[in-house]
N, C-alpha and C positions, 0 to 999 in steps of 0.2 A: 360594147364596142369591140369589134374583132381585133383591131390593131393593138389593144391593150393585152389581149390574150397572147398575141404573137410575141409580145415583148416580156411576157411572164409577169404582168401586173394583175394582181388579184384585188378583191374587195378589201381584204385585210392582208397586208404584206408583213409576214412574221419577222423578217430580218431587220434588225437595227443596223447591223453591219455584217460585212463578209469577212470571215476569219479562217483559221486553219481547219476548222471543222465544218466549213460551209456557212450557210446563213445561221446567225446566232438566234437563240430562242427568245420568247416573249415574256417569260415569267418574271414578275416583279419590275417590269419596265414601263415607263410612261409612253403614251401614244401622242402622235401629232396627226392632224387631218390635212390631207392635201385638198385644197379648195380650187374648184374651177372658177377663175376670175370673171368669166363671161356669164356665169349664172349665180355665183355665190354659194353653190351647192358642193358638198363633199364628193370627191372622186374615190378616195380610198384612205384607209388608216395605215400609218406606218409606226412601228415601234422604234423608240429612240434608244440609242446606246448609252450606257453609263460608263463611269471611269474604268471599271474592271473590264468591260467589253473593249474599250479603247486600248487598254494595256495588252490584252490578248492579241488583238489585231496588230498592234505595234511590234510585239515580239515576233509574230509571224513575218512581218515585213522586214525586220532586221535580220532574221535568219535567211530569208529569201535573198537579201542583198549579198550575203556572203557567197552564195552560189551564182547569182545572176551576174555579178561583176566579172566572173571568170569565163562566162560564155563569150565567145568571139563576137564582136560587134555586128558583123554581117549576119550571123545566126540570130542575134537579137532582132535584127531588122526583119527577119522572116516572120516573126510573131507580129510585129507592127504591120507588116504587109497584110497578113491574114486578118488582123483587126480591121484594117481599112476595107478589105473585101467583105467582112461580116457587116460592117456599117453600110456598105453599098447595098447589100441584100436587105437590110432593115431600114433603109433611108426613108421610105414612104411612111412606115409605121412610126418610127422614132420621131420624124418631123411632125407627124400628127399629134403625138404625145406632147412634144414641146409646145405646140400651139394650144393644146387643151389645157395644160397645167400652167404655162407661163402667160398665155394670152396674146402672144405675137401672132400675126396672120400666118396662114399656112405656107405661103411662099417664103417667108422669113424662117419658119421652122425647118423647112426643107433646106434652105440656104445654110442654116446653122449646122445641120448634119453634114452637108457638103464640105463645110470648113473642117469638120473632123476627118473626113475622108482625105481632103487635100493635105492636111498636116501629117497624116499617116504616110502619104506618098512622099512628102518632103523628108520625113524622118527615115524612111527606108533608104533613100539615096544617101542621106547623111551617115547611115550606119557603115557605109564603105568609104567614109572620108575621115571626119574627126581629126583633121590634120594638125600636126605640130611642125615646128621649124627645126632645121639643122642650122647651127650657129657656128661661125668660125671662131676657133679658140686662139688666144694670144700665145698659148703655150705649144711647143712643138709636139707632134704626134699625140695630140689630144683632139677629141671630138665632143662638141656640145650639142645637145638636142633638147627639144621641149616635147613633152608628152601630156596628154590629157587622160586622167584616170576617173573612173566612176566616183561619184561624190557620196552617195548614201541615200537614205529614205527621204523623199521629197514630199513635204506636206502641201496640199493644195486646198485652199479655202475659196470656194467660188460663190458668185452672186446669183441672184434669181434671174437676172435679165438675159444672161447667156448660160443657161443651165447645163449645157453639155460641151459647147465649143471650147470654152476657156480651159476646162479640164483636159480636153484633148491636146490643146497647145502644149500643156505641161506634160501630160502622161506619155504622149507619143515620143517627144524629144527625150524625156527622162528614160524611157524604156530603151531607146536606141543607145543612150549614153551609159546604160548599165545600172540605172537607179529604179527601184520600186517607187510607187507613189501611194500616199495615204490621203484619201479625198474626203473632206467634209463639205458637202453641198449645202446650199441655202435650204433652210427649213420650209421655205415656200414651195420648193420644187423637188421633193424627195423622190417622186416616182420616176422622173427622167434619170436620176442617178441610179436607181435600182435597175432600170431597163438597161442602162449602159453596163453596169456591173454584170448583169446576166450575159450580155454579149461577150464581155471580157472573159468571163468564166469559161464559156464554150471554147473560145480560142485557146486559152491557156491549157485547158484540159487536153485538147487535141495535140498539144506540144509537150505534155507531161510536166507542165510548170504550174506553180502556185505562188501566191504572195507578191506577184509583180504589180497587180492592180488591186488596191485595197480600199474599201468604202466604210466610212463611219458616219452615220446619220445621228445627229443629236444637237443639244443646245450649245450655243457658243460659250456659255458660262461653264459648261461641263467639258465636252470634248474639244471645243475650240481652244479653251485655255490650256487643256492638257497638251494639245498639239503644239501650240506656239512656245510652250515652256519646255518641251521634251529635248533633252540633251542629244538624243540620237537622231534628231531631224536637223541636218545641217542647213537645209534650205526650205523656207516657207514662201510659197507663192500665194499672195492674198489679193483678191479683187473685191472692192467694196468702197465704202465711204472714206473720205480723208480722215475723219475723226477716228474710225476704227483702224485705219492704216497706221496712224501715229501710235496707237496702242500696240499693234503687232510689231512695228519697227522697234519700239522701246523694249518690249519683252525679249524679242529675238536678239536684238543688239546687245542686251545685257549679258547674254550667254555667248556672245561673239558668233552667233549664227548669221546666215545670209538671208536676205529677203528679196523677192520680186514684188513690187507694189504697183498695182494698177488701180488708181483711186479716181477722184473726181475729175470731171471735164466741164468746161464752160466754153464750148467751141463756137467759133465765129466764121462767117463767110463774108468776104469783102466783094462787093459788086461794083466794078468801075464803069466809067462811061463807055469804054470800048468793048465791054463784055458782050458775049452772046447771051442775051437775056433769056432766051428759051431754055438753054442749057442750065443757066443759073437757077431759073425758076423750078425746073424739075429736081435739081439737086437739093435746093432748099426745102422743097416740099417733102421729099423722102427723108432728108436729114432731120427734119423737125417732127414729122408725123410717124415715121417708122418706129416700130416697137412702142408706139404711144409715147414717144419722147423719153423712153426708159433705157436708152443706150448711153454708155459713157462717152460715145462719140456723137451723140445727138447734136444737131445744130440748134443753138440757143440764142445766138446774136447774129444779126445780119446788118452789116454796114453798107448803106446805099449812098452813092454820090448824089448830091442834091439835084443834079441835072436829070437823073433818071429815077429818083425816088418815087415820085408821084405815079409814074407809069408802071413801074415794077410793083409797087404796092397794090395797085388796082388789079393787076394780073394775078398776083399772089392771092388776094382775097377771093377772086373768082375761082382759083384752083382749090382753095380751102372749102369753098362752098360745094365742091363736087366730091369731097372725101366722104366715103361711105363708112359708117361706124357700126360694128356689130360682131356677131359670132366669128371668131378668127378662123374657124374651120370652113366657113363659107367664103369661097374665093371671090365673091363679088365685093367683099369688104376690104378696105384699105387700112383700117385701123381697128384694133381690138381694145380690150379694157386695160386699165391700170391693174397692178398686181393685187392690191387689197385696199381695204378701207383707209388704212393709214396713209397710203399714197394719195388718195383723194383728199384727205385732210391737209396734207402738205401742199397740194396744188391750190386748194381753196384758201389756205392761209397766205400763200404767195400772191394770189389774185387780190386779196384784201390789202396787202402791203402795196401792191402796184397802184391801187386806187388811192391809197393814203398819200402817196407821193405825187399824185397827179398824172399817172400813166393813162394813156388813152387806149382802151380795149377796143380794137377794131373788129374783132370777131372772136367768138368762143369763150372758153374759160368757165364753162358751166358743168355742173354735176348732173348727169342725165338720170333723174330719179324716176322716169317713166318706165323703167325696165329693170329686171334683175341684173346682178353683176355690178362691176366697178367701172362704169363707163363715164367718160367726160368728153367735152368738145374741145378740140385743140385751139389754143388761144394765139392770137397775133396782137402784139402790144406796141404802140408807138412810145419810145422810151428815150431817156438820156443815158449817155455812156457811163456816167459816174455814179449812178444810183446804187446803193448797197444791194438792193434786190437783184439788180442786173449782174452784180459781181458774185452773187450766190447761186450755186447750182441747185435748181429745183428739178427733181427727177420726175418730170412730167412734161406734156407737150405745150410749153409756153415759149413763144418765139418773140424776141425783142427786135424791133426795127429801129435803126439809129442812122440819122443822116450825117454826112461828113462833107467837108469842103476840099481838103487837100490830102494827098497821099501820105505825107509825113505825119499829119494829124491822125489819120486813121490807123496807121501802124502803131502809134503810141497808145491809142485807145484800145486797139486789139490786144496789146500785151499787158495792159494794166490790171487784169484780173489775176487772182492768185493761182488759178489752174493753168495747166499748159499741156493739154493732150493733143487735140486735133485742130487743124485750121485749114482754110481754103481761100483762094482768091480767083475770081473770074475776071480775066482781062485778056486782051489781045495785044497789049503793050509789053514788049520784051523787057524793057527796063523795069516796069512794075513787077513782072513775074519773077525776074532774077533777083530783084531786091527783096521780094517777099521770102524767097528761099535762102537769102544770104544772111550773113552774121548780124545785120541790122534789121532783119525782117522778123518773121514770126518766131516767137520763142517757144514754140510747141515741139513736141516729139514728132508730130506728123504735120507736114506743110504741103498742101496740094495746089496745083494750078489747073483750073478749068475742070475740076470735079469736086465733089462735096467733102464734108468732114466725116461722113459715115460710110462704112462698107470697105474696110481694108482687106487686102489680099494677104494670104498667109506667108508669101515669100519675103515680105519686108518685116523688119523688127517692129513690134507694136509696143507703144508705151509713150509716156510723156514726162514733162519736167515740172518743177515747182511743187505745188500741192498734189499733183498727179502721182508723185512718188518716185519717178526716175527709173522705174522698172522697164525691162524689155522682154517680150515673149514672142513666140511664133518663129518667124523666119530669120534670114541673114545669119549672124553668128550668135544668136540668142542661146544656142546649145551650150555655149561655154559656161553659162551660169549653172548648168547641171553637172559640171565636171570640176575636178581640181587640177590645177596646172602643176606640172612637175618638170623641173629642169635637171637634166642628167649630163654629167661629164664623164667621158671614158678616156682613160690614160692607156695608150697602147705602146708607150715607150718603156725604157728601163730606168728612167730617172723620175724624180719627183719635184719638178719645178713648181714654185708657188706663183700665184697670180700677182700682178702688179710688180713683178721682179723682186719680190721680197726675199732677202737672204736671212735664214734662221738657223744658226749653228753651222756645223760642218755638213 
């Protein structure tokens, strides 16, 4: 495949991680195999880093921070700008690799690389801002101000479902803010990380820089634990399950570090009687089927008003019947495979629980054993709002349809799950729309009106509440997490008055 060569991907990739001496060697290190989820066949072998490798890369990142923090922010932005341009040049190839290794369809692979480009553009502009406040002092001839200073090495642990975009959310902002990043990608998708590191290396070398973007591929029990426990990593951005997020939060919190947690989602769409059903239908279909239901923002619950439920369900099932499933690199297909065998098992276990509680499977929910790879059919299930299985995030294309009577009732049902990431309502009723976005409405970090739960733009802060972790990444003022706040007071008088009018001695 020519696009693999363009990205520097070989049959055996010798580098476990990228450090001060370049790609580290292979001797005495274990291998992992990157598997094509559409075929079940290996793409390439990758050597895993050990603890000594991690320590070497971490030392390099720490030394790089001492120099990088002194570089003027607009100059840092020039490197981020060039990174965005390099990603533009490699968008087609990198998007194809994402589709190959992750299994999402090609349009989504290219869309993910576009997210990387967009956040680089955002961070370039940000590098000429990073604003602080000037604050009026109560003391005469004093000036108070607030500054934001670089924080340190940022640890990034990313998940398989967005193998490159979530890293870019962190790395582009961190670089503009004066912080190097140390990235541990998912072991399911190491090749995309290597390809991105190759691109970063070219950009940094052109600017005479090193140690800004650092990569460590390895086991969570080895390099992951090393990362979250390291005293010189003041911020850890973790994307993954709620269970693992709790572990990260506990470990980092014990050493008084900071975390950005992007954890589970159990996202719902409310379709009201006044809704534009055509829009709602398209949104639900993409939200539930996109990335084979393996997005944290995937639509998992749809609340249908009883007056429209039968008609909407019929149209939805008809749309599901037209979903083409197969090779994600073939643009005729709308859905690719799950990531691996364990994902299929999780989905089949969930389908069994659904049947045990009396759920009506309207379509799908089958393991496609007639072909290689990890393919399933997307499921639509008629369900009750309070079932335990409905309150549990299954990272697979299972969509629950739930009928409701009143708007107050459906808001309560919407918010009763432990997760709180993304939410949406389709309505042409202004009161319903405003209520949904108000303090008594959706309790999620994202609340949309007349568009779905999936497909956020980089300009807004991304993240959720409750068991989703409370983190915020990407746009708005998320950059503040990557910096430390400093309040300064300057006395340009010849006296030393104390605050609050305190008199202390003569």
